[in-house]
BAFI-3210 file (N, C-alpha, C; in Angstrom, 3 decimals, decimal comma, padded with zeros to 6 digits):
// residues 141
n [1|2|3|4|5|6|7|8|9|10|11|12|13|14|15|16|17|18|19|20|21|22|23|24|25|26|27|28|29|30|31|32|33|34|35|36|37|38|39|40|41|42|43|44|45|46|47|48|49|50|51|52|53|54|55|56|57|58|59|60|61|62|63|64|65|66|67|68|69|70|71|72|73|74|75|76|77|78|79|80|81|82|83|84|85|86|87|88|89|90|91|92|93|94|95|96|97|98|99|100|101|102|103|104|105|106|107|108|109|110|111|112|113|114|115|116|117|118|119|120|121|122|123|124|125|126|127|128|129|130|131|132|133|134|135|136|137|138|139|140|141]
n.u [204,701|205,932|208,905|211,834|214,033|217,552|219,931|223,287|226,298|229,627|231,976|235,502|239,045|241,906|244,788|248,201|249,173|247,601|244,344|241,579|238,392|235,102|232,895|229,889|228,569|225,278|222,647|220,637|218,942|220,941|223,401|225,089|227,795|228,057|228,547|227,072|223,916|220,194|216,321|215,338|212,873|209,879|209,186|211,652|215,143|217,407|220,302|219,824|218,895|221,080|222,830|221,438|220,994|223,695|224,252|222,748|223,608|226,097|226,574|228,009|228,209|227,299|229,799|232,179|232,986|233,783|232,063|232,588|231,869|231,426|231,825|228,846|227,249|224,733|223,178|221,039|219,259|217,552|215,290|213,679|211,822|211,379|212,040|215,255|217,128|219,832|221,277|224,852|227,209|230,573|232,536|234,831|236,882|237,392|238,765|240,610|241,094|237,863|235,622|233,434|230,231|227,911|224,255|221,778|221,212|222,903|226,077|228,547|231,653|234,021|237,081|238,481|241,342|240,903|241,138|240,361|238,194|236,253|236,246|235,021|232,522|231,049|228,724|228,387|228,032|228,651|231,290|232,003|231,663|233,037|236,186|235,566|235,419|238,282|239,943|238,652|240,129|242,845|242,827|242,186|244,491]
n.v [146,100|148,455|149,002|150,515|152,320|153,121|154,619|155,077|156,464|155,272|157,723|157,788|159,221|158,889|160,252|161,373|160,767|158,477|156,531|158,578|159,187|160,489|161,655|163,020|165,372|165,560|168,071|167,936|165,941|164,249|165,068|163,196|161,651|160,945|158,354|160,646|159,739|158,853|158,559|156,016|157,074|156,560|153,879|154,078|153,152|151,266|151,985|154,101|155,767|156,252|157,701|159,899|161,442|161,318|163,597|165,235|166,005|166,311|167,231|165,826|164,584|161,626|162,636|162,713|160,705|157,366|154,304|151,674|148,515|145,954|146,124|146,130|146,930|146,047|147,105|147,141|148,201|149,412|152,521|154,534|152,372|151,112|148,900|149,635|149,385|150,195|150,520|150,397|151,367|151,469|154,016|155,826|158,767|160,791|163,070|164,311|167,105|167,762|170,274|169,884|170,656|170,814|170,690|171,939|169,588|169,296|170,383|170,270|168,567|166,246|165,092|161,932|159,573|156,332|155,211|157,861|158,556|156,218|156,627|159,297|158,457|156,534|154,488|150,887|149,231|150,949|151,732|148,833|148,563|150,688|149,759|147,077|148,146|149,454|147,222|145,653|147,971|147,232|144,783|145,344|146,453]
n.w [355,195|353,218|351,922|352,198|349,856|348,234|346,669|345,515|344,503|345,281|345,659|344,282|344,132|342,683|344,314|344,658|346,860|347,711|347,213|347,848|349,187|348,897|350,664|352,220|354,265|355,938|355,931|357,167|360,130|362,097|360,794|359,390|357,728|354,355|351,218|348,290|347,621|347,473|347,695|345,599|342,657|341,658|339,175|338,023|337,853|340,138|339,104|337,401|339,450|341,184|339,867|338,994|341,658|342,182|340,570|341,344|343,973|344,458|342,350|340,115|336,950|334,580|332,698|334,604|336,042|335,892|336,459|338,091|337,073|337,779|340,591|343,088|345,841|348,328|350,895|353,916|356,094|359,361|359,146|361,023|362,172|359,673|357,223|355,004|352,242|350,425|347,560|346,469|344,031|342,776|341,969|339,646|340,146|336,948|336,651|339,025|340,196|339,824|340,784|343,213|343,813|345,847|346,887|348,851|350,075|352,076|353,731|354,219|352,231|352,530|351,034|351,574|352,691|353,371|356,279|357,314|356,160|357,276|359,775|359,822|358,773|360,729|360,688|360,900|358,690|356,575|357,074|356,305|353,558|352,595|353,316|351,667|349,104|349,252|349,296|347,004|344,893|345,575|345,408|342,502|341,341]
ca.u [205,247|206,694|210,524|212,627|215,081|217,960|221,198|224,068|227,870|230,836|233,487|236,797|239,819|243,340|245,940|249,441|249,381|246,579|242,768|240,604|236,666|234,282|231,408|229,233|227,666|223,879|222,410|219,485|218,730|222,415|224,323|225,886|228,447|227,899|228,838|225,909|223,106|218,741|215,306|214,672|211,638|208,883|209,669|213,305|215,922|218,448|221,469|219,383|219,086|222,436|223,317|220,834|221,656|225,027|224,625|221,487|224,165|227,298|226,651|228,774|227,697|228,408|230,801|232,989|233,372|233,508|231,457|232,892|230,447|231,431|230,966|228,051|227,113|223,655|223,096|219,655|219,032|215,746|215,169|212,439|211,090|211,047|213,513|215,561|217,792|220,643|222,537|226,041|227,793|231,734|233,192|236,188|236,576|238,410|239,880|241,040|240,414|236,791|234,963|231,919|228,640|227,003|223,280|221,422|220,753|224,675|226,265|229,597|231,949|235,390|237,793|239,155|241,796|240,362|241,116|239,937|236,721|236,089|236,250|233,641|231,581|230,551|227,841|229,257|228,104|228,942|232,864|232,624|231,854|234,115|237,082|235,688|236,209|239,430|240,065|239,064|240,717|244,035|243,444|242,499|245,509]
ca.v [147,526|148,834|148,879|152,416|152,039|154,426|154,293|156,171|156,097|155,404|158,123|157,488|159,724|158,468|161,058|161,290|160,053|157,277|156,624|159,865|159,014|161,507|161,396|164,342|165,731|165,934|169,491|167,609|164,950|164,413|165,566|162,423|161,230|159,237|159,085|160,484|158,719|159,590|157,246|155,499|157,673|155,779|154,017|154,562|152,001|151,559|152,569|155,929|156,801|156,724|158,722|161,362|161,830|162,074|164,504|166,326|165,832|166,554|168,047|165,531|163,801|160,587|162,917|162,748|159,532|156,061|153,584|150,149|147,742|144,904|146,343|146,631|146,707|146,386|147,589|146,733|148,500|149,856|153,703|154,690|150,742|150,636|147,900|150,454|148,765|151,214|149,880|151,221|151,763|152,397|155,257|156,917|160,207|161,077|164,312|164,355|167,969|168,487|170,266|168,825|171,137|170,305|170,461|172,466|168,851|168,558|171,612|169,786|167,256|166,242|163,976|161,215|158,280|155,143|155,364|158,673|158,283|154,950|157,438|160,262|157,210|155,905|153,192|149,768|148,726|151,739|151,550|147,679|148,950|151,269|148,465|146,299|149,263|149,591|146,005|145,997|148,360|147,422|144,165|145,353|147,969]
ca.w [355,658|352,218|352,059|351,809|348,728|348,052|345,485|345,400|344,149|346,322|344,473|344,769|343,199|342,695|344,257|344,589|348,433|347,307|347,382|348,571|349,325|348,995|351,788|352,236|355,404|355,508|356,671|358,007|361,212|362,954|359,713|359,308|356,493|353,362|349,792|347,584|347,064|347,674|347,212|344,192|341,961|340,755|338,254|338,269|338,193|341,045|338,783|337,407|340,903|342,064|338,831|339,287|342,953|342,309|339,843|342,112|345,479|344,296|341,088|338,940|336,016|333,809|332,155|335,476|336,660|335,601|336,854|338,124|336,468|338,635|342,499|343,632|347,250|348,890|352,712|354,669|357,814|359,091|359,875|361,923|362,246|358,250|356,556|354,165|351,397|349,535|346,556|345,828|342,719|342,907|340,363|339,636|339,341|336,047|337,134|340,469|340,500|339,357|341,568|343,593|343,986|346,831|347,088|350,076|351,113|352,057|354,445|353,943|352,045|352,121|350,287|352,742|352,783|353,937|357,606|358,070|355,998|358,361|361,154|359,812|358,804|361,960|360,277|360,969|357,274|355,515|357,294|356,013|352,366|352,184|353,479|350,721|347,989|349,204|348,868|345,659|344,289|345,800|344,002|340,847|340,761]
c.u [206,174|208,113|210,849|213,646|215,883|219,198|221,791|225,608|228,615|231,596|234,544|237,880|241,030|244,566|247,363|250,052|248,367|245,259|242,424|238,749|235,945|232,816|230,945|228,356|226,110|223,425|221,061|219,760|220,420|223,431|225,637|226,341|228,160|228,427|227,435|225,119|221,386|218,177|215,420|213,305|210,720|209,149|211,023|214,016|217,042|219,831|221,209|219,026|220,213|223,089|222,882|221,178|223,055|225,280|223,598|222,426|225,324|227,749|227,757|228,016|228,500|229,974|232,552|233,501|233,323|233,143|232,362|232,141|230,434|231,620|229,658|227,844|225,500|223,596|221,767|219,614|217,500|216,038|213,595|211,599|211,247|212,139|213,425|216,646|218,601|221,592|223,461|227,006|229,321|231,775|233,942|235,955|237,771|239,290|239,802|240,478|238,965|236,091|233,415|231,224|228,116|225,367|222,752|220,786|222,025|224,933|228,023|230,240|233,708|235,900|238,498|239,937|241,128|240,048|240,027|238,028|235,868|235,574|234,783|232,723|230,397|229,718|228,896|229,208|228,642|230,647|233,265|232,801|232,954|235,730|236,366|236,109|237,556|240,292|240,144|239,910|242,303|244,379|243,327|243,448|245,913]
c.v [147,636|149,403|150,158|151,723|153,335|153,360|155,782|155,848|156,136|156,239|158,370|158,429|159,049|159,818|160,715|160,451|158,476|157,758|157,660|159,339|160,334|160,977|163,290|164,577|166,278|167,369|169,323|166,301|165,275|164,251|164,232|162,073|160,441|159,633|159,665|159,662|159,206|158,088|157,229|156,108|156,697|155,422|153,987|153,494|152,594|152,477|154,254|157,087|157,182|157,758|159,486|161,914|162,244|163,193|165,452|167,050|166,961|167,273|167,339|164,157|162,792|161,069|163,151|161,810|158,422|154,883|152,115|148,966|146,956|145,367|146,514|146,017|146,503|146,067|147,244|147,095|149,159|151,434|154,263|153,437|150,893|150,128|149,242|149,131|150,019|149,966|151,062|151,365|151,761|153,024|156,226|158,090|160,536|162,021|164,775|165,805|168,520|169,022|169,904|170,152|170,618|171,270|171,362|171,289|168,571|170,547|171,287|168,533|167,568|164,736|163,362|159,680|157,089|155,447|156,773|158,965|157,232|155,816|158,530|159,433|157,114|154,675|152,241|149,521|149,092|151,733|150,017|147,901|149,726|150,403|147,765|147,021|149,240|148,514|145,512|146,455|148,044|145,838|143,589|146,393|147,674]
c.w [354,105|352,739|351,249|350,757|348,453|347,178|345,643|344,602|345,384|344,934|345,154|343,691|343,422|343,163|344,462|345,925|348,492|346,920|348,536|348,352|349,237|350,026|352,019|353,711|355,489|356,374|357,288|359,511|362,075|361,819|359,134|357,799|355,976|352,031|349,404|347,382|347,953|347,207|345,704|343,779|341,352|339,325|337,150|338,883|339,322|340,657|338,367|338,273|341,488|340,809|339,322|340,734|343,041|341,467|340,785|343,322|345,382|343,003|340,152|338,120|335,930|333,474|333,389|336,007|335,690|336,361|337,387|338,272|337,572|340,441|342,449|344,669|347,692|350,466|353,017|355,816|358,130|359,803|360,050|361,938|360,726|357,753|355,176|353,200|350,467|349,055|346,153|344,882|343,029|341,525|340,827|338,961|338,345|336,182|338,400|341,302|340,078|340,787|342,086|344,175|344,698|347,113|348,554|350,848|352,350|352,965|354,138|353,003|351,978|351,398|351,332|352,560|353,347|355,571|358,109|357,381|356,921|359,461|361,027|359,955|359,670|361,603|360,606|359,263|356,172|355,462|356,703|354,609|351,972|352,291|352,367|349,344|348,095|348,809|347,671|344,603|344,549|344,875|342,706|340,342|339,667]
res [m|a|e|l|r|a|a|g|l|i|i|f|r|r|m|a|l|g|i|e|y|l|l|m|q|t|s|y|g|c|h|h|w|t|p|p|k|g|h|v|d|p|g|e|s|d|r|e|t|a|l|r|e|t|k|e|e|a|g|l|g|n|e|h|f|k|v|i|e|d|f|r|k|e|l|k|y|e|v|k|g|k|p|k|t|v|i|y|w|m|a|e|l|l|e|p|s|t|p|v|l|m|s|e|e|h|q|d|y|r|w|l|p|l|t|e|a|c|q|l|s|k|f|p|d|m|i|e|t|l|k|e|c|d|d|y|l|k|q|h|a]
***
């Protein structure tokens, strides 16, 4: 059975009151909240996918953020009975006021501190990943 593969970026920004994470609400299915991500196209690397999907879904390109090179998280779960792997990198938004430009794949987005991001995400593996991002940022402050 072919594995589904996706990649994305966990975008964060530094605000006066602390770190905020970007979550986007899908306009399909159960309208779940995740960082921007999408399926890997044939011939495309995971990293290329993460960058392309972030640009397509959030309107944020390389010029808007800095990827944290030594943070990479791989999530594995099943979707409709098929194994899926999602690779995330973390990236800091360089200018916190940069606007997010949603694609039609999403109906809403929010910048949230860790606790609220975890509450909105609901998926245990995504919650754990957000906490790992936060721990990483505290250790490398």
